[in-house]
VEXDREN-2710 file (C-alpha; in Angstrom, 1 decimal):
% VEXDREN-2710
k/r/px/py/pz
1/UNK/25.7/18.5/-10.6
2/UNK/22.0/17.8/-10.8
3/UNK/19.5/20.5/-10.2
4/UNK/17.6/17.9/-8.1
5/UNK/18.2/17.1/-4.4
6/UNK/19.9/13.7/-4.0
7/UNK/17.2/12.1/-1.8
8/UNK/16.6/9.2/-4.2
9/UNK/19.0/6.4/-5.0
10/UNK/17.9/6.3/-8.6
11/UNK/18.5/3.4/-11.0
12/UNK/20.4/4.4/-14.1
13/UNK/17.5/3.7/-16.6
14/UNK/15.1/6.2/-18.0
15/UNK/11.6/4.7/-18.6
16/UNK/9.8/6.6/-21.4
17/UNK/6.8/4.4/-22.3
18/UNK/4.6/1.7/-20.8
19/UNK/1.7/-0.6/-21.8
20/UNK/0.2/-3.2/-19.5
21/UNK/3.1/-4.9/-17.7
22/UNK/5.8/-3.8/-20.1
23/UNK/7.8/-0.6/-20.0
24/UNK/10.5/0.7/-22.5
25/UNK/13.5/2.8/-21.7
26/UNK/15.0/5.6/-23.8
27/UNK/17.3/3.1/-25.5
28/UNK/14.4/0.9/-26.7
29/UNK/15.0/-1.9/-24.2
30/UNK/11.8/-3.6/-22.8
31/UNK/11.3/-4.7/-19.2
32/UNK/8.6/-6.6/-17.4
33/UNK/7.5/-4.2/-14.6
34/UNK/6.9/-6.1/-11.4
35/UNK/7.1/-3.0/-9.3
36/UNK/3.9/-1.3/-10.6
37/UNK/5.3/2.0/-9.4
38/UNK/5.4/0.3/-6.0
39/UNK/1.9/-1.1/-6.0
40/UNK/0.3/1.9/-7.7
41/UNK/-0.5/0.7/-11.3
42/UNK/-3.4/-1.6/-10.5
43/UNK/-4.4/-1.9/-14.1
44/UNK/-0.9/-1.6/-15.6
45/UNK/0.6/1.1/-17.7
46/UNK/-1.6/3.2/-20.0
47/UNK/-4.8/1.2/-19.4
48/UNK/-7.5/2.6/-21.8
49/UNK/-10.0/3.0/-19.0
50/UNK/-7.7/5.3/-17.1
51/UNK/-6.4/7.1/-20.2
52/UNK/-10.0/7.9/-21.2
53/UNK/-11.0/9.0/-17.7
54/UNK/-8.1/11.5/-17.6
55/UNK/-8.8/12.8/-21.1
56/UNK/-12.5/13.2/-20.7
57/UNK/-12.4/14.8/-17.2
58/UNK/-9.5/17.1/-18.1
59/UNK/-11.5/18.5/-20.9
60/UNK/-14.3/19.4/-18.5
61/UNK/-12.9/20.3/-15.1
62/UNK/-9.6/19.6/-13.3
63/UNK/-9.8/21.6/-10.1
64/UNK/-12.4/23.6/-8.2
65/UNK/-11.4/23.3/-4.5
66/UNK/-13.4/21.9/-1.6
67/UNK/-15.3/25.2/-1.2
68/UNK/-18.0/23.7/-3.4
69/UNK/-20.1/20.5/-3.4
70/UNK/-18.7/17.5/-5.1
71/UNK/-21.0/14.8/-6.4
72/UNK/-18.0/13.1/-7.7
73/UNK/-16.5/12.7/-4.2
74/UNK/-19.9/11.4/-3.0
75/UNK/-20.0/8.8/-5.7
76/UNK/-16.4/7.6/-5.1
77/UNK/-17.0/7.5/-1.3
78/UNK/-20.1/5.4/-1.7
79/UNK/-18.2/3.0/-4.0
80/UNK/-15.4/2.6/-1.4
81/UNK/-17.7/2.0/1.6
82/UNK/-20.3/-0.2/-0.2
83/UNK/-20.5/-3.7/1.3
84/UNK/-18.4/-2.7/4.3
85/UNK/-19.1/-1.4/7.9
86/UNK/-17.7/2.0/7.0
87/UNK/-19.8/5.1/6.5
88/UNK/-17.7/8.1/5.4
89/UNK/-14.6/9.1/3.4
90/UNK/-12.1/11.9/3.2
91/UNK/-10.0/12.4/0.1
92/UNK/-6.4/13.7/-0.1
93/UNK/-3.4/13.2/-2.4
94/UNK/-1.2/10.5/-0.9
95/UNK/-0.8/7.7/1.6
96/UNK/1.1/9.8/4.0
97/UNK/-1.7/12.4/3.9
98/UNK/-4.3/9.7/4.5
99/UNK/-2.3/8.5/7.5
100/UNK/-1.9/12.0/8.9
101/UNK/-5.7/12.5/8.6
102/UNK/-6.2/9.1/10.4
103/UNK/-3.9/10.1/13.3
104/UNK/-5.6/13.5/13.7
105/UNK/-9.1/11.9/13.6
106/UNK/-8.2/9.2/16.2
107/UNK/-6.7/11.8/18.6
108/UNK/-9.6/14.2/18.2
109/UNK/-12.3/11.6/18.6
110/UNK/-10.8/10.0/21.7
111/UNK/-9.3/13.0/23.3
112/UNK/-6.3/10.8/23.9
113/UNK/-2.8/11.1/22.4
114/UNK/-1.0/7.7/22.4
115/UNK/-1.0/5.6/19.2
116/UNK/0.6/2.1/19.2
117/UNK/2.4/1.1/16.0
118/UNK/4.8/-1.7/15.2
119/UNK/8.4/-2.4/14.3
120/UNK/9.2/-2.6/10.6
121/UNK/6.0/-0.7/9.7
122/UNK/6.0/2.1/7.2
123/UNK/3.3/4.8/7.3
124/UNK/4.9/7.7/5.3
125/UNK/7.5/10.4/5.5
126/UNK/5.5/13.4/6.7
127/UNK/6.3/14.2/10.3
128/UNK/3.4/12.4/12.0
129/UNK/3.5/9.4/9.6
130/UNK/7.3/9.2/10.1
131/UNK/6.8/9.2/13.8
132/UNK/4.4/6.3/13.4
133/UNK/6.8/4.3/11.3
134/UNK/8.7/1.5/13.0
135/UNK/12.0/1.8/11.1
136/UNK/14.9/3.8/12.4
137/UNK/16.4/4.4/9.0
138/UNK/13.4/6.5/8.0
139/UNK/13.7/8.7/11.1
140/UNK/17.5/9.2/11.2
141/UNK/18.7/12.7/11.3
142/UNK/15.4/14.5/11.8
143/UNK/15.7/15.2/15.6
144/UNK/13.0/14.6/18.2
145/UNK/9.8/13.1/16.7
146/UNK/6.3/13.1/18.1
147/UNK/6.6/11.4/21.5
148/UNK/3.1/10.0/21.6
149/UNK/3.7/6.9/19.5
150/UNK/4.6/3.5/21.1
151/UNK/6.4/1.2/18.7
152/UNK/6.1/-2.5/19.6
153/UNK/7.3/-5.8/18.1
154/UNK/4.9/-7.0/15.3
155/UNK/2.9/-10.1/16.0
156/UNK/3.8/-10.0/19.8
157/UNK/0.6/-10.3/21.7
158/UNK/2.2/-10.2/25.1
159/UNK/4.1/-7.0/24.4
160/UNK/0.9/-5.4/23.1
161/UNK/-1.1/-6.4/26.1
162/UNK/1.6/-5.0/28.4
163/UNK/1.7/-1.7/26.5
164/UNK/-2.0/-0.9/26.5
165/UNK/-3.1/1.7/29.1
166/UNK/-5.7/4.5/29.4
167/UNK/-3.7/6.9/27.3
168/UNK/-4.0/4.8/24.1
169/UNK/-6.2/6.4/21.4
170/UNK/-5.6/3.9/18.7
171/UNK/-3.6/0.9/17.4
172/UNK/-2.2/1.5/13.9
173/UNK/-0.9/-1.3/11.6
174/UNK/-0.6/-2.9/8.2
175/UNK/-2.1/-6.3/7.4
176/UNK/1.0/-7.0/5.5
177/UNK/4.1/-4.9/6.1
178/UNK/5.1/-4.2/2.5
179/UNK/8.2/-1.9/3.0
180/UNK/9.2/-3.7/6.1
181/UNK/9.7/-7.2/4.6
182/UNK/6.3/-8.5/3.4
183/UNK/5.5/-9.5/7.0
184/UNK/1.9/-10.7/7.4
185/UNK/-0.2/-10.4/10.6
186/UNK/-0.8/-13.7/12.3
187/UNK/-4.4/-14.8/13.1
188/UNK/-3.4/-14.9/16.8
189/UNK/-2.1/-11.3/16.9
190/UNK/-5.2/-10.1/14.9
191/UNK/-7.4/-11.8/17.6
192/UNK/-5.5/-10.1/20.4
193/UNK/-5.9/-6.7/18.7
194/UNK/-9.6/-7.2/18.1
195/UNK/-10.2/-8.1/21.8
196/UNK/-8.1/-5.2/23.2
197/UNK/-9.8/-2.7/21.0
198/UNK/-13.3/-3.9/22.1
199/UNK/-12.4/-4.2/25.7
200/UNK/-10.6/-0.9/26.1
201/UNK/-12.5/1.3/23.6
202/UNK/-9.4/1.7/21.5
203/UNK/-9.7/2.7/17.8
204/UNK/-8.2/0.5/15.2
205/UNK/-6.4/2.2/12.2
206/UNK/-5.5/-0.2/9.4
207/UNK/-3.0/1.3/6.8
208/UNK/-4.0/-0.3/3.5
209/UNK/-1.9/2.1/1.3
210/UNK/-0.2/-0.9/-0.3
211/UNK/-2.5/-3.8/0.4
212/UNK/-5.8/-2.1/-0.5
213/UNK/-7.7/-2.0/-3.8
214/UNK/-7.5/-5.6/-4.7
215/UNK/-3.8/-6.1/-4.2
216/UNK/-4.3/-9.2/-2.0
217/UNK/-7.4/-10.6/-3.9
218/UNK/-10.1/-8.8/-1.9
219/UNK/-11.1/-5.2/-2.0
220/UNK/-9.2/-4.6/1.3
221/UNK/-6.8/-7.0/3.0
222/UNK/-8.4/-6.7/6.4
223/UNK/-11.4/-8.6/5.0
224/UNK/-9.2/-11.7/5.1
225/UNK/-8.7/-11.3/8.9
226/UNK/-10.9/-11.0/12.0
227/UNK/-10.2/-7.3/12.2
228/UNK/-12.9/-4.6/11.9
229/UNK/-11.0/-1.3/11.6
230/UNK/-12.5/2.0/12.7
231/UNK/-10.3/3.8/10.2
232/UNK/-8.9/2.6/6.9
233/UNK/-6.3/4.5/4.8
234/UNK/-5.8/4.1/1.1
235/UNK/-3.7/5.4/-1.8
236/UNK/-1.3/3.8/-4.3
237/UNK/-3.6/1.5/-6.3
238/UNK/-6.7/3.6/-5.8
239/UNK/-5.7/6.0/-8.6
240/UNK/-4.1/3.4/-10.8
241/UNK/-1.2/5.8/-11.4
242/UNK/-2.9/9.2/-10.6
243/UNK/-2.1/10.7/-7.2
244/UNK/-4.9/10.2/-4.7
245/UNK/-5.3/9.2/-1.0
246/UNK/-8.3/8.4/1.0
247/UNK/-9.3/7.8/4.7
248/UNK/-12.5/6.0/5.3
249/UNK/-14.1/5.6/8.7
250/UNK/-17.2/4.4/10.7
251/UNK/-20.3/6.4/11.4
252/UNK/-19.3/7.1/15.1
253/UNK/-16.4/9.2/13.9
254/UNK/-18.5/11.6/11.8
255/UNK/-19.0/14.3/14.3
256/UNK/-15.3/14.5/15.2
257/UNK/-14.3/15.7/11.7
258/UNK/-16.5/18.8/11.4
259/UNK/-15.9/21.9/9.2
260/UNK/-12.5/23.3/9.8
261/UNK/-11.0/20.3/11.5
262/UNK/-9.0/19.1/8.5
263/UNK/-8.6/20.0/4.9
264/UNK/-6.6/19.9/1.7
265/UNK/-6.3/22.2/-1.4
266/UNK/-6.0/19.5/-4.0
267/UNK/-7.5/16.5/-2.3
268/UNK/-10.7/15.2/-4.0
269/UNK/-10.2/17.2/-7.2
270/UNK/-12.5/16.2/-10.1
271/UNK/-9.6/14.6/-12.1
272/UNK/-8.6/12.3/-9.3
273/UNK/-12.1/11.3/-8.6
274/UNK/-12.7/10.4/-12.2
275/UNK/-9.6/8.3/-12.4
276/UNK/-10.1/6.5/-9.1
277/UNK/-13.8/5.8/-10.0
278/UNK/-12.6/4.3/-13.3
279/UNK/-10.0/2.2/-11.5
280/UNK/-12.2/0.7/-8.9
281/UNK/-14.9/0.2/-11.5
282/UNK/-12.6/-2.4/-12.9
283/UNK/-10.8/-3.7/-9.7
284/UNK/-13.9/-4.1/-7.5
285/UNK/-15.6/-6.4/-10.1
286/UNK/-16.1/-9.8/-8.4
287/UNK/-14.6/-11.7/-11.3
288/UNK/-11.6/-9.4/-11.4
289/UNK/-10.8/-10.1/-7.8
290/UNK/-11.2/-13.8/-8.3
291/UNK/-8.8/-13.6/-11.2
292/UNK/-6.2/-11.9/-8.9
293/UNK/-6.5/-14.8/-6.5
294/UNK/-6.0/-17.3/-9.3
295/UNK/-3.0/-15.4/-10.6
296/UNK/-1.5/-15.4/-7.1
297/UNK/-1.9/-19.2/-6.9
298/UNK/-0.3/-19.6/-10.3
299/UNK/2.6/-17.3/-9.5
300/UNK/3.2/-18.9/-6.1
301/UNK/3.2/-22.3/-7.7
302/UNK/5.8/-21.3/-10.3
303/UNK/8.0/-19.6/-7.6
304/UNK/7.8/-22.8/-5.4
305/UNK/9.1/-24.8/-8.4
306/UNK/12.3/-22.7/-8.6
307/UNK/13.0/-21.8/-5.0
308/UNK/15.2/-24.5/-3.3
309/UNK/13.6/-25.9/-0.2
310/UNK/14.9/-24.4/3.1
311/UNK/16.9/-21.7/1.2
312/UNK/14.1/-19.2/0.5
313/UNK/10.9/-18.2/2.3
314/UNK/7.9/-17.1/0.2
315/UNK/5.7/-14.5/1.9
316/UNK/2.6/-12.4/1.3
317/UNK/-0.8/-12.7/-0.4
318/UNK/-2.4/-12.0/-3.7
319/UNK/0.0/-10.1/-5.9
320/UNK/2.0/-8.7/-3.0
321/UNK/4.6/-11.4/-2.6
322/UNK/8.0/-11.5/-1.0
323/UNK/11.0/-13.9/-1.4
324/UNK/13.1/-13.8/1.8
325/UNK/16.7/-14.7/1.0
326/UNK/19.6/-15.6/3.3
327/UNK/21.7/-12.9/1.7
328/UNK/21.1/-9.3/0.7
329/UNK/19.1/-9.0/-2.5
330/UNK/20.3/-5.8/-4.1
331/UNK/22.6/-7.6/-6.5
332/UNK/19.7/-10.0/-7.6
333/UNK/17.5/-7.1/-8.2
334/UNK/20.2/-5.3/-10.3
335/UNK/20.8/-8.5/-12.3
336/UNK/17.0/-9.0/-12.9
337/UNK/16.9/-5.5/-14.2
338/UNK/19.7/-6.2/-16.6
339/UNK/17.8/-9.3/-17.8
340/UNK/14.6/-7.3/-18.4
341/UNK/12.7/-7.7/-15.1
342/UNK/12.0/-4.7/-12.7
343/UNK/11.7/-5.7/-9.0
344/UNK/11.9/-3.8/-5.7
345/UNK/13.3/-4.7/-2.3
346/UNK/11.4/-4.9/1.0
347/UNK/14.2/-4.5/3.5
348/UNK/17.7/-5.7/2.7
349/UNK/17.0/-9.4/2.1
350/UNK/13.5/-9.6/0.7
351/UNK/12.6/-9.4/-3.0
352/UNK/9.2/-7.9/-3.5
353/UNK/7.0/-8.8/-6.4
354/UNK/4.2/-6.3/-7.2
355/UNK/3.0/-6.9/-10.8
356/UNK/0.0/-5.1/-12.1
357/UNK/-3.2/-6.9/-11.2
358/UNK/-3.7/-7.3/-14.9
359/UNK/-0.5/-9.4/-15.3
360/UNK/-0.9/-12.4/-17.5
361/UNK/0.2/-16.0/-16.9
362/UNK/2.7/-15.7/-19.7
363/UNK/4.2/-12.6/-18.2
364/UNK/4.5/-14.3/-14.8
365/UNK/6.2/-17.3/-16.4
366/UNK/8.7/-15.0/-18.1
367/UNK/9.4/-13.3/-14.8
368/UNK/9.9/-16.5/-12.9
369/UNK/12.2/-17.8/-15.7
370/UNK/14.4/-14.7/-15.2
371/UNK/14.3/-15.1/-11.5
372/UNK/15.1/-18.8/-11.6
373/UNK/18.7/-18.5/-12.8
374/UNK/19.4/-15.5/-10.5
375/UNK/18.3/-17.0/-7.2
376/UNK/20.0/-20.3/-8.0
377/UNK/23.2/-18.4/-8.8
378/UNK/22.9/-16.4/-5.6
379/UNK/22.4/-19.6/-3.6
380/UNK/25.5/-21.4/-4.9
381/UNK/27.9/-18.4/-5.5
END
């Protein structure tokens, strides 16, 4: 029996090395990694910029705690808010922590307790973030959760308008629901949210744990909508493989997070700051973001060539794409792995593609070639 708890349904391969989009297991087999550690490895595996940042910073200072000033945090915060309407940042260690901070800040600032979230959302597995998540399978077995969340159908303006009352502190959502099926917000729903938040004085929390840091072709996915969040949460791609989370917010929220209101032992440590700064130094480059958009167009065009019309639905933006199938996709993902392509599900019937933002056209063609025979076989089996 393993010395580990059995809370992960692990795949039976042991990855020991990676470079760019390619990883190698302990038997020497190579795979194209179109999971990126679930949207984490913005620059791929073992990118020299990240490797150098870890090495150089680890030789100087790894941890000092938030008892002391941190110019490194100031620098990264400035880089994240530059060119946006945001003014301040808080650093932690994960997306769930970032969402916990956002929930606390929204409730403290408004002195209200209700937060509206949406079905098929995923905000994390800590208690508050789990309560916010709109998927029963995540919550099963844990007893009563926080009762101050209202979970509504996604992209349903009427349901949202009916649910809003004077108790609502914030609306919390993902621009694209990654875990929930690669479900994208509609322009009409975004407009409804924008109007309600302005009219009712409701805060808007946008969870960009998976969509942020260039994943959809812009710094943040909300920039491709009408929405102007009060709070934005980040993680995954921000560290390019190193654990870090962040919450950024507007100037009006500053006084609500004073000394002692929230904290973290490891959040904002010098090593995380160095790696994240190195990562966004690459990703936030204008040409890099344009290249992500071009790669998305290329990958989408190749996928459209192989997906039979009316049999599959292509979803998502940038390099967060989903292929909705009529049947469950677990067997396709397993077969893809056997053929040297690592993929991840988004619900039971959606194949999620999350290559590193540095993926090449040749690698995308190789991945599509592997997928081609598998989806066609699945269609006609």
